[in-house]
C-alpha positions as CSV (number, residue, x, y, z in Angstrom):
1,M,-97.1,-22.5,49.3
2,A,-93.8,-22.0,47.5
3,E,-90.7,-23.1,49.2
4,P,-88.5,-20.1,50.2
5,L,-85.5,-19.7,48.0
6,I,-83.1,-19.7,51.0
7,P,-84.4,-22.0,53.7
8,T,-84.8,-20.6,57.3
9,V,-84.0,-23.1,60.1
10,D,-85.2,-22.8,63.7
11,L,-82.3,-23.8,66.0
12,S,-84.3,-24.1,69.2
13,P,-84.7,-27.9,68.9
14,F,-80.9,-28.2,69.4
15,T,-81.1,-26.3,72.7
16,K,-84.3,-28.0,73.9
17,N,-83.3,-31.5,72.9
18,D,-86.3,-31.8,70.6
19,E,-85.3,-34.9,68.7
20,D,-88.0,-34.7,66.0
21,G,-87.3,-31.0,65.5
22,K,-83.6,-31.7,65.3
23,K,-84.1,-34.3,62.6
24,K,-86.2,-32.0,60.4
25,A,-83.8,-29.2,60.8
26,M,-80.8,-31.4,59.9
27,E,-82.6,-32.6,56.7
28,V,-83.1,-29.0,55.6
29,I,-79.5,-28.0,56.4
30,T,-78.0,-31.1,54.8
31,K,-79.9,-30.4,51.6
32,A,-79.0,-26.8,51.5
33,C,-75.3,-27.5,52.2
34,S,-75.1,-30.3,49.6
35,E,-76.6,-28.1,46.9
36,Y,-75.2,-24.6,47.5
37,G,-74.0,-24.0,51.0
38,F,-76.4,-21.3,52.2
39,F,-79.2,-21.2,54.8
40,Q,-80.7,-18.8,57.4
41,I,-81.2,-19.4,61.1
42,V,-83.6,-18.1,63.8
43,N,-83.5,-18.8,67.6
44,H,-79.8,-18.8,67.3
45,G,-78.9,-17.4,70.7
46,V,-77.9,-13.9,69.7
47,P,-80.4,-11.3,71.1
48,I,-82.2,-9.5,68.3
49,N,-81.9,-6.1,70.1
50,L,-78.1,-6.7,70.4
51,L,-77.8,-7.2,66.6
52,Q,-79.9,-4.1,65.9
53,R,-77.8,-2.1,68.4
54,A,-74.6,-3.1,66.6
55,L,-76.1,-2.1,63.2
56,D,-77.2,1.3,64.6
57,L,-73.9,2.1,66.2
58,S,-72.0,1.0,63.1
59,K,-74.1,3.5,61.1
60,V,-73.1,6.3,63.5
61,F,-69.4,5.3,63.3
62,F,-69.3,5.1,59.5
63,E,-71.0,8.6,59.2
64,Y,-68.1,10.2,61.1
65,P,-65.5,12.2,59.0
66,S,-62.5,10.3,57.8
67,D,-60.1,11.8,60.3
68,E,-62.2,10.5,63.2
69,K,-62.5,7.0,61.6
70,L,-58.7,6.9,60.9
71,K,-58.0,7.2,64.6
72,S,-58.8,3.4,64.6
73,S,-56.3,2.5,61.8
74,P,-54.8,-1.0,62.0
75,A,-51.5,-1.9,63.7
76,S,-48.9,-3.0,61.2
77,N,-48.1,-6.3,62.9
78,A,-51.7,-7.7,62.7
79,P,-52.3,-10.8,60.4
80,L,-55.3,-9.0,59.0
81,P,-55.9,-5.2,59.2
82,A,-57.8,-5.1,62.5
83,G,-59.4,-1.7,63.0
84,Y,-60.8,0.7,60.4
85,N,-60.0,0.5,56.7
86,T,-61.4,1.2,53.3
87,Q,-61.0,-0.7,50.1
88,P,-58.2,0.5,47.8
89,Q,-59.2,2.9,45.0
90,Q,-58.5,0.3,42.3
91,S,-60.5,-2.4,44.1
92,P,-63.8,-3.5,42.4
93,D,-65.2,-3.9,46.0
94,K,-66.8,-0.6,47.2
95,N,-66.9,-0.6,51.0
96,E,-65.3,0.5,54.2
97,Y,-65.0,-1.7,57.2
98,L,-64.0,-2.2,60.8
99,L,-62.3,-5.6,61.6
100,M,-61.8,-7.2,65.0
101,F,-60.3,-10.4,66.4
102,P,-61.7,-12.0,69.6
103,P,-62.2,-9.7,72.6
104,G,-58.9,-9.3,74.4
105,S,-56.8,-9.8,71.3
106,T,-53.8,-7.4,71.3
107,F,-54.4,-6.7,67.6
108,N,-57.7,-5.0,68.1
109,V,-58.0,-1.3,67.5
110,F,-61.4,0.0,68.6
111,P,-63.0,3.4,68.0
112,Q,-63.4,5.6,71.0
113,N,-66.7,6.9,69.5
114,P,-69.6,6.2,69.6
115,P,-68.9,5.5,73.3
116,D,-70.8,2.2,73.6
117,F,-69.5,0.7,70.3
118,K,-66.5,-1.3,71.7
119,R,-68.7,-3.1,74.3
120,V,-71.4,-3.9,71.8
121,L,-68.9,-5.2,69.3
122,E,-67.3,-7.5,71.9
123,D,-70.8,-8.7,73.1
124,V,-71.8,-9.5,69.5
125,F,-68.5,-11.3,68.9
126,S,-68.9,-13.5,72.0
127,K,-72.4,-14.4,71.1
128,L,-71.6,-15.2,67.5
129,T,-68.7,-17.4,68.6
130,E,-71.2,-19.5,70.6
131,T,-73.6,-19.7,67.6
132,G,-70.6,-20.7,65.4
133,L,-69.9,-23.6,67.7
134,L,-73.5,-24.7,67.7
135,V,-73.7,-24.5,63.9
136,E,-70.4,-26.4,63.6
137,T,-71.8,-29.1,65.9
138,I,-74.9,-29.4,63.7
139,V,-72.8,-29.5,60.5
140,N,-70.7,-32.3,62.2
141,Q,-73.9,-34.3,62.7
142,C,-75.2,-33.6,59.2
143,L,-71.9,-34.9,57.8
144,G,-72.1,-38.1,59.9
145,L,-68.8,-37.4,61.5
146,P,-67.9,-38.8,65.0
147,P,-69.3,-36.7,67.9
148,N,-67.2,-33.5,68.5
149,F,-64.9,-34.3,65.6
150,L,-65.0,-30.8,64.1
151,K,-64.9,-29.2,67.5
152,E,-61.7,-31.1,68.4
153,Y,-60.1,-30.5,65.0
154,N,-61.0,-26.8,65.1
155,H,-60.5,-26.0,68.8
156,D,-58.5,-22.8,68.6
157,R,-60.7,-19.7,68.4
158,S,-57.9,-17.1,68.2
159,W,-58.2,-16.8,64.4
160,D,-61.9,-16.0,64.3
161,F,-62.7,-12.5,63.2
162,M,-65.7,-10.2,62.6
163,V,-66.1,-7.3,60.2
164,A,-68.6,-4.4,60.4
165,L,-69.2,-3.2,56.8
166,R,-70.6,-0.2,55.1
167,Y,-71.2,-0.5,51.3
168,F,-71.5,2.8,49.5
169,P,-74.6,3.5,47.4
170,A,-74.6,2.2,43.8
171,T,-73.9,4.7,41.0
172,E,-75.7,4.8,37.7
173,S,-73.0,2.7,36.0
174,E,-71.8,0.4,38.8
175,N,-73.3,-1.5,41.7
176,N,-70.7,-4.1,42.8
177,G,-70.2,-4.2,46.6
178,L,-68.3,-7.4,46.9
179,T,-67.4,-9.5,43.9
180,E,-68.4,-13.1,43.5
181,H,-66.4,-15.4,45.8
182,E,-66.4,-18.2,48.4
183,D,-65.2,-17.7,52.0
184,S,-61.9,-19.4,52.9
185,N,-62.8,-20.3,56.5
186,C,-65.1,-23.0,58.0
187,I,-68.5,-21.3,58.6
188,S,-69.5,-17.7,58.1
189,L,-72.4,-15.9,59.9
190,V,-73.9,-12.7,58.5
191,F,-76.5,-10.2,59.5
192,Q,-77.5,-7.3,57.3
193,D,-79.7,-4.3,57.5
194,E,-83.0,-3.9,55.5
195,A,-81.2,-2.6,52.4
196,G,-80.3,-6.2,51.4
197,G,-77.9,-6.9,48.6
198,L,-76.5,-10.3,49.6
199,E,-76.9,-12.9,46.8
200,V,-76.0,-16.5,46.5
201,S,-75.4,-18.5,43.4
202,K,-77.8,-21.5,43.0
203,D,-78.2,-23.6,39.9
204,G,-76.5,-20.8,37.8
205,E,-78.8,-18.1,39.1
206,W,-78.2,-15.3,41.6
207,I,-80.7,-15.6,44.4
208,P,-81.3,-12.6,46.7
209,V,-81.1,-13.2,50.5
210,I,-84.1,-11.1,51.7
211,P,-83.3,-9.4,55.0
212,A,-85.4,-10.6,57.9
213,K,-85.0,-9.0,61.4
214,G,-83.2,-11.3,63.8
215,T,-82.2,-13.8,61.2
216,L,-78.5,-14.8,60.7
217,V,-77.3,-16.1,57.3
218,V,-75.0,-19.1,57.4
219,N,-72.7,-20.0,54.7
220,I,-70.5,-23.1,54.5
221,S,-66.9,-22.2,53.5
222,D,-63.9,-23.7,51.8
223,V,-62.5,-25.7,54.7
224,I,-65.7,-27.7,55.1
225,Q,-65.9,-28.3,51.4
226,V,-62.4,-29.8,51.4
227,L,-62.8,-31.8,54.6
228,S,-66.1,-33.3,53.2
229,N,-64.5,-33.9,49.8
230,N,-67.2,-31.8,48.1
231,K,-70.1,-33.4,50.0
232,F,-70.9,-29.9,51.4
233,K,-70.5,-26.9,49.1
234,S,-68.7,-23.7,49.8
235,A,-71.3,-21.0,49.0
236,T,-70.6,-18.7,46.1
237,H,-72.0,-15.3,46.9
238,R,-71.7,-11.6,46.3
239,V,-73.0,-8.2,47.4
240,V,-74.9,-5.9,45.1
241,R,-75.1,-2.3,46.3
242,P,-78.5,-0.7,46.4
243,K,-79.2,2.7,44.8
244,G,-79.7,5.8,46.9
245,R,-78.5,4.4,50.2
246,S,-75.6,2.7,52.0
247,R,-75.8,-0.9,53.1
248,Y,-74.7,-2.0,56.5
249,S,-73.8,-5.6,57.6
250,F,-71.7,-7.7,59.9
251,A,-69.8,-10.8,58.8
252,F,-68.4,-13.2,61.4
253,F,-65.8,-15.7,60.3
254,Y,-65.7,-18.9,62.4
255,N,-62.2,-19.7,61.3
256,L,-59.4,-22.3,61.5
257,Q,-56.0,-21.9,63.2
258,G,-53.3,-21.2,60.5
259,D,-51.0,-24.1,61.2
260,K,-53.8,-26.7,60.7
261,W,-53.4,-29.2,57.8
262,V,-56.5,-29.3,55.6
263,E,-57.3,-32.3,53.3
264,P,-60.3,-34.5,52.6
265,L,-61.1,-36.7,55.6
266,P,-60.9,-40.5,55.3
267,H,-64.6,-40.6,56.2
268,F,-65.3,-39.2,52.7
269,T,-62.5,-40.8,50.8
270,K,-60.8,-44.2,51.5
271,D,-63.5,-45.3,54.0
272,I,-66.1,-45.2,51.2
273,G,-63.8,-45.9,48.2
274,E,-63.7,-42.4,46.9
275,S,-60.6,-40.6,45.6
276,P,-59.6,-37.3,47.3
277,K,-60.6,-34.3,45.2
278,Y,-58.0,-32.0,46.8
279,R,-54.4,-32.2,47.8
280,G,-53.6,-31.3,51.4
281,F,-52.3,-27.8,52.4
282,Q,-51.5,-25.7,55.4
283,Y,-54.4,-23.3,56.0
284,S,-52.1,-20.2,56.5
285,E,-50.7,-20.9,53.0
286,Y,-54.1,-20.6,51.5
287,L,-54.9,-17.5,53.4
288,Q,-51.8,-15.8,52.1
289,L,-52.7,-16.7,48.6
290,R,-56.2,-15.3,49.1
291,L,-54.9,-12.1,50.7
292,R,-52.7,-11.6,47.6
293,N,-55.8,-11.5,45.5
294,K,-56.8,-8.4,47.5
295,T,-53.4,-6.7,47.5
296,H,-52.4,-7.6,43.9
297,P,-55.8,-8.0,42.1
298,P,-55.4,-10.5,39.3
299,T,-55.7,-9.2,35.7
300,T,-58.2,-11.9,34.8
301,P,-60.7,-13.9,36.8
302,E,-58.9,-17.1,35.9
303,D,-55.8,-15.9,37.8
304,E,-57.7,-15.4,41.1
305,I,-56.7,-18.0,43.7
306,R,-59.7,-20.0,45.0
307,I,-60.0,-23.4,46.6
308,T,-59.8,-24.9,43.1
309,H,-56.0,-24.1,43.3
310,Y,-55.7,-27.4,45.3
311,T,-58.0,-29.5,43.2
312,I,-56.6,-32.9,42.1
313,T,-57.1,-33.2,38.3
314,S,-57.5,-36.8,37.1
């Protein structure tokens, strides 16, 4: 039987202390992260009916007229536009979204309607935070780092955020939903409706991530790539909009506190006689550069700031 293009990993061995199951799962995850940074997970601890409820309510919300959605417009002092927003007219990305920080954050602006939406969003956020911690622990083991190293390095959860997205149907001439990119954070978790459209770059080809109910997509992001000195890859991915229908998804960004210093760890450099492939940087500096890509779109792809901005050229 052919190996699935994007491997699916059962996380239950990590909650049941099944050592053999853990070993097999880590082999699959290590291979996927070393090659292209994408895999899918089941038995991840987030109830399937909760994920489905979140998708259903987001569909209701995004169908509201603009004046209703705009009641949840972001506060001006938020580091990211928490609340409802839509991509600027000139943006190549064609979507609208609702962004939230952790439950209890003063930046959050929740819709009043549908009535259950706020509670469901907060429940999903809390569950995905727990899953993010579990995945981070597994990645820590796969990289051979000391126990709890990443957890202690990345202990502040206040910069995590989640986005509910609606991508508009493709037109005859254009189907871009989200242009090719890598995520700037540590680990991203995604669940999408049956419309699909998420694709990952592997060996120069775009591989579709086929939706499967209850499955979360995991992608390794830039911080892990830098810390591991390229041992694990930050996944290059995009969203292609389907024709004749909108696409709904949620993306959860297990992030890093902005003041943290990011550079290749000695474990992957001097301890094994390797040169660092990146110069160190403060994480918030990189975020500001990435945000500028959005507010002032570069005229050519070469001008777009990616993690290669910090690459040490020999």
